[in-house]
C-alpha positions as CSV (number, residue, x, y, z in Angstrom):
1,X,-19.5,2.8,7.3
2,X,-20.8,-0.5,5.6
3,X,-19.4,0.7,2.3
4,X,-16.0,1.0,4.1
5,X,-16.1,-2.0,6.1
6,X,-17.6,-4.4,2.7
7,X,-14.1,-2.2,1.1
8,X,-11.7,-3.5,3.4
9,X,-12.8,-6.9,4.0
10,X,-13.0,-7.4,0.3
11,X,-9.5,-7.2,0.8
12,X,-9.1,-9.3,2.8
13,X,-10.5,-12.1,1.0
14,X,-8.1,-11.3,-1.6
15,X,-5.0,-11.5,-0.1
16,X,-6.6,-15.3,1.5
17,X,-7.0,-13.8,5.0
18,X,-8.3,-16.0,7.2
19,X,-8.9,-14.5,10.7
20,X,-12.2,-15.5,12.4
21,X,-12.1,-11.5,14.3
22,X,-12.5,-9.9,11.5
23,X,-16.3,-11.5,10.8
24,X,-17.6,-9.9,13.9
25,X,-17.2,-6.4,12.0
26,X,-19.2,-4.9,13.9
27,X,-16.9,-5.0,16.6
28,X,-14.1,-3.0,15.0
29,X,-13.5,-0.5,13.3
30,X,-12.2,0.6,10.5
31,X,-9.0,1.2,11.7
32,X,-8.9,-1.9,13.5
33,X,-9.4,-4.0,9.8
34,X,-6.8,-1.8,8.4
35,X,-4.1,-2.7,11.2
36,X,-4.8,-5.9,10.5
37,X,-5.1,-6.3,7.3
38,X,-1.5,-4.7,6.9
39,X,0.0,-6.7,9.4
40,X,-1.2,-9.7,7.1
41,X,0.3,-8.4,4.3
42,X,3.8,-7.4,6.4
43,X,3.9,-10.8,8.4
44,X,2.5,-13.6,5.9
45,X,4.7,-16.1,4.3
46,X,4.0,-17.2,0.8
47,X,4.2,-21.4,0.1
48,X,5.7,-20.6,-3.5
49,X,8.7,-18.4,-2.8
50,X,8.8,-17.1,-6.5
51,X,5.4,-15.4,-5.8
52,X,8.0,-13.1,-3.4
53,X,10.6,-13.2,-6.1
54,X,8.4,-11.4,-9.0
55,X,5.8,-9.0,-8.5
56,X,1.7,-9.7,-8.4
57,X,0.6,-9.0,-11.7
58,X,-2.6,-8.9,-10.2
59,X,-1.1,-6.1,-7.8
60,X,0.2,-4.3,-10.0
61,X,-3.3,-4.5,-12.6
62,X,-5.4,-2.8,-9.3
63,X,-1.7,-0.9,-8.9
64,X,-2.8,0.2,-13.0
65,X,-6.2,0.9,-12.2
66,X,-7.6,1.8,-8.6
67,X,-7.0,5.0,-8.8
68,X,-10.0,6.1,-11.5
69,X,-12.2,5.1,-9.5
70,X,-12.3,9.0,-8.0
71,X,-13.8,10.5,-11.5
72,X,-16.7,8.5,-10.9
73,X,-17.3,9.2,-7.6
74,X,-16.7,13.3,-8.3
75,X,-18.9,13.6,-11.3
76,X,-21.7,16.1,-11.2
77,X,-20.4,17.6,-8.2
78,X,-20.4,21.4,-7.9
79,X,-17.3,23.2,-7.3
80,X,-18.1,24.3,-3.4
81,X,-18.3,19.9,-3.1
82,X,-14.5,19.6,-3.8
83,X,-13.7,22.8,-1.6
84,X,-16.3,21.7,1.6
85,X,-15.6,21.2,4.7
86,X,-18.2,19.5,6.7
87,X,-15.8,18.7,10.2
88,X,-13.1,20.8,11.9
89,X,-9.7,18.7,11.3
90,X,-11.4,17.1,8.0
91,X,-10.3,17.1,4.9
92,X,-12.2,18.1,2.0
93,X,-12.2,16.2,-0.9
94,X,-9.8,18.3,-2.7
95,X,-7.6,18.0,-0.5
96,X,-7.1,14.3,-0.1
97,X,-6.6,14.1,-4.0
98,X,-4.1,16.7,-3.3
99,X,-3.1,13.9,-1.0
100,X,-2.6,11.0,-3.1
101,X,-1.3,13.0,-5.6
102,X,2.0,13.9,-3.3
103,X,1.8,10.1,-2.2
104,X,2.5,8.6,-5.4
105,X,5.2,11.0,-5.0
106,X,6.4,9.9,-2.3
107,X,5.6,6.3,-2.8
108,X,8.0,5.8,-6.2
109,X,10.8,7.8,-4.5
110,X,10.7,4.3,-2.3
111,X,10.3,2.3,-4.9
112,X,13.3,4.0,-6.5
113,X,15.1,3.7,-3.6
114,X,14.3,0.1,-2.4
115,X,15.3,-0.5,-6.0
116,X,18.7,1.0,-5.9
117,X,19.8,0.5,-2.0
118,X,20.3,-2.7,0.2
119,X,17.2,-2.2,2.2
120,X,16.3,1.1,2.7
121,X,15.0,3.1,5.9
122,X,11.4,4.9,5.2
123,X,10.5,7.1,8.4
124,X,6.3,7.1,8.5
125,X,4.9,10.1,5.5
126,X,4.0,13.5,7.0
127,X,2.4,15.7,5.0
128,X,2.8,18.7,7.5
129,X,6.4,18.3,6.6
130,X,6.1,17.6,3.1
131,X,7.0,21.5,1.5
132,X,6.0,20.5,-1.8
133,X,1.9,19.8,-0.8
134,X,1.1,22.9,0.0
135,X,2.2,23.9,-4.1
136,X,0.0,20.5,-5.3
137,X,-3.1,21.3,-2.8
138,X,-3.8,25.3,-4.9
139,X,-4.0,23.1,-8.3
140,X,-6.9,22.8,-9.6
141,X,-8.8,19.4,-8.8
142,X,-8.1,18.4,-12.4
143,X,-5.4,19.5,-12.9
144,X,-4.4,16.8,-9.6
145,X,-6.6,14.2,-11.2
146,X,-4.1,14.4,-14.3
147,X,-1.8,13.9,-12.4
148,X,-2.7,11.3,-10.8
149,X,-2.6,9.5,-13.8
150,X,0.6,10.2,-15.6
151,X,2.8,9.3,-12.2
152,X,0.6,6.5,-12.5
153,X,1.3,4.9,-15.6
154,X,4.7,5.4,-15.0
155,X,4.9,3.5,-11.8
156,X,2.6,1.3,-13.7
157,X,5.8,1.2,-16.4
158,X,8.6,0.6,-13.8
159,X,6.3,-1.6,-11.9
160,X,6.3,-3.6,-15.5
161,X,9.6,-3.6,-15.8
162,X,11.7,-4.4,-13.4
163,X,13.8,-8.0,-13.7
164,X,11.8,-10.7,-12.3
165,X,13.7,-11.3,-8.5
166,X,12.9,-8.0,-7.8
167,X,9.8,-8.6,-5.6
168,X,11.9,-10.1,-2.7
169,X,13.7,-6.4,-2.4
170,X,13.1,-5.5,0.4
171,X,12.5,-1.9,2.7
172,X,12.3,-1.0,5.9
173,X,9.1,0.8,7.0
174,X,9.6,3.3,10.3
175,X,5.7,1.4,11.6
176,X,5.4,-1.5,9.7
177,X,8.6,-2.7,9.5
178,X,10.9,-4.6,7.3
179,X,8.8,-5.4,3.7
180,X,9.9,-6.8,0.3
181,X,8.7,-5.3,-2.5
182,X,5.6,-7.2,-3.4
183,X,4.1,-6.4,0.5
184,X,5.1,-2.8,-0.2
185,X,2.1,-2.5,-2.7
186,X,-0.7,-3.8,-1.2
187,X,0.6,-1.7,1.6
188,X,0.3,1.0,-1.1
189,X,-3.3,-0.1,-2.2
190,X,-4.9,-0.8,1.3
191,X,-3.7,2.9,2.0
192,X,-4.7,4.5,-1.1
193,X,-8.5,2.3,-0.9
194,X,-9.0,4.2,2.3
195,X,-8.5,7.8,1.2
196,X,-10.9,6.9,-1.6
197,X,-13.6,5.8,0.6
198,X,-12.4,9.1,2.1
199,X,-13.2,11.0,-1.5
200,X,-16.4,8.1,-1.1
201,X,-17.9,9.4,1.8
202,X,-17.3,12.8,1.8
203,X,-19.7,13.0,-2.1
204,X,-22.0,10.9,-0.1
205,X,-22.6,12.9,2.7
206,X,-22.9,16.2,-0.2
207,X,-25.8,15.2,-2.0
208,X,-27.2,14.7,1.6
209,X,-26.6,17.8,3.8
210,X,-27.2,21.7,3.1
211,X,-23.9,23.7,2.6
212,X,-23.5,26.8,4.4
213,X,-20.6,29.6,3.7
214,X,-19.3,27.9,6.7
215,X,-18.6,25.2,5.2
216,X,-17.2,25.8,2.2
217,X,-13.5,27.4,1.9
218,X,-12.4,29.5,-0.7
219,X,-9.0,27.7,-1.2
220,X,-7.5,25.0,0.3
221,X,-4.9,25.3,3.0
222,X,-3.3,22.0,4.6
223,X,-5.3,21.6,8.1
224,X,-3.8,19.3,10.4
225,X,-4.9,15.7,10.2
226,X,-3.9,12.3,11.1
227,X,-3.7,10.4,8.4
228,X,-3.2,6.0,8.7
229,X,0.3,4.9,8.7
230,X,1.5,5.9,5.6
């Protein structure tokens, strides 16, 4: 779990979070730290109003490259590792990648609505209610990665061409409340980071565990799970 704490704490440092409770890492779970960082994103006021008016170039740079680490995590893994289901209720690497692919479309839709409407409202994304997910998860892992890269490139171009003041446009999340577009972007990156950490842990677990037929699913299926805030 140390790597997960390190990833989230690096995010906290990047966001300049001065929360002394985050120093006591062993006291808090990953979800606790995740929640604190999300709350920081939601409530922090920038000393420079122009920072909120304009989209963060640093965030866009991270947005354009963060997902590419997936290939490094799964390179060299056999097919059974991608579809391995170690624990009941947990997704395989392939299913997690399929989730990331679908969530990109959800976020693209949110960006478009925020840019074209006044403070639109968004319910929490629930993959169990996403009719497209069963078709997405049935595709090959390679096809999903290609789709993630393609849609991400489109989203990056969209963000880069938005008018300068669009960073201050807002949308309201069912759990987090009202956030401007900069905060939505930071939230997406944090949420994606949590999924990347899961892929990393599953790939490492495969390297150190024996695989039995009971652990390998012949075709990816939708399993009941509890995600973070989404």
